[in-house]
C-alpha positions in Angstrom: -17.8 -2.8 -2.4 -15.6 -5.7 -1.5 -12.2 -5.8 0.2 -10.6 -6.7 -3.2 -12.2 -3.8 -5.1 -9.7 -1.8 -7.1 -8.8 1.6 -5.8 -9.0 4.5 -8.2 -5.5 4.9 -9.9 -5.7 8.7 -9.2 -6.0 8.0 -5.5 -3.2 5.4 -5.6 -0.9 7.9 -7.3 -1.0 10.3 -4.3 -1.1 7.8 -1.4 1.9 7.7 0.9 2.7 6.1 4.2 1.6 8.6 6.9 4.5 7.6 9.0 7.6 7.8 6.7 5.9 9.5 3.7 7.2 6.9 1.3 5.4 4.9 -1.4 3.1 2.0 -0.7 2.1 -1.2 -2.6 -1.5 -1.8 -3.2 -2.3 -5.5 -2.6 -5.8 -5.7 -3.8 -6.1 -9.5 -3.2 -5.0 -8.9 0.4 -7.1 -5.8 0.9 -4.4 -3.4 1.9 -1.6 -1.0 1.2 1.9 -2.2 2.3 5.0 -0.3 3.4 7.9 -2.7 3.1 10.3 -0.3 4.8 8.4 -0.4 8.1 6.7 -3.8 7.6 3.3 -2.1 8.0 0.0 -2.9 6.3 -2.8 -0.4 6.1 -6.3 -1.8 5.7 -8.7 -0.9 2.9 -12.3 -1.0 4.3 -15.3 -0.7 1.9 -12.9 0.6 -0.8 -11.5 3.3 1.5 -7.8 3.2 2.6 -7.5 3.5 6.4 -4.3 5.6 6.6 -4.1 5.8 10.4 -0.7 4.9 11.9 -2.4 3.5 15.1 -4.6 1.1 13.0 -1.8 -0.2 10.7 -0.8 -3.8 11.2 2.9 -4.5 11.7 3.7 -7.8 10.0 6.3 -10.4 11.0 9.3 -11.3 8.8 7.6 -14.4 7.3 4.6 -12.4 6.3 6.8 -9.6 4.9 8.7 -12.1 2.8 5.5 -13.5 1.5 4.1 -10.1 0.6 7.4 -9.1 -1.1 7.3 -12.3 -3.1 3.8 -11.4 -4.3 4.9 -7.9 -5.2 7.7 -9.3 -7.2 5.8 -12.1 -8.9 2.9 -9.9 -9.9 5.1 -6.8 -10.7 3.0 -4.6 -8.4 4.2 -1.0 -8.8 4.5 1.4 -5.9 1.9 4.1 -5.4 4.6 6.6 -6.7 8.3 6.5 -7.4 10.6 7.5 -4.6 11.6 11.1 -4.8 8.3 12.0 -6.3 5.2 13.1 -4.4 2.9 11.7 -6.9 1.3 15.1 -7.5 2.8 15.4 -11.0 0.2 12.9 -12.2 -2.8 14.8 -10.7 
């Protein structure tokens, strides 16, 4: 499986940031899950999200702005809506 492989939508619906418990954005072409609140990116390796706080990458402001532009331009939805745990879709 490549880094750009699509994650299962059922998995995405329940994924949250392990640090702030908020929704993430799946950036398939960048191979990661992004938390814009903390400017942190979680890797996806061999199709498996690596949701370890210690292994997350903190991005600088320029990278954050570029990621947010991609999210906006491609209308990438969050893994779940704020205020929802995502379990309603299970």
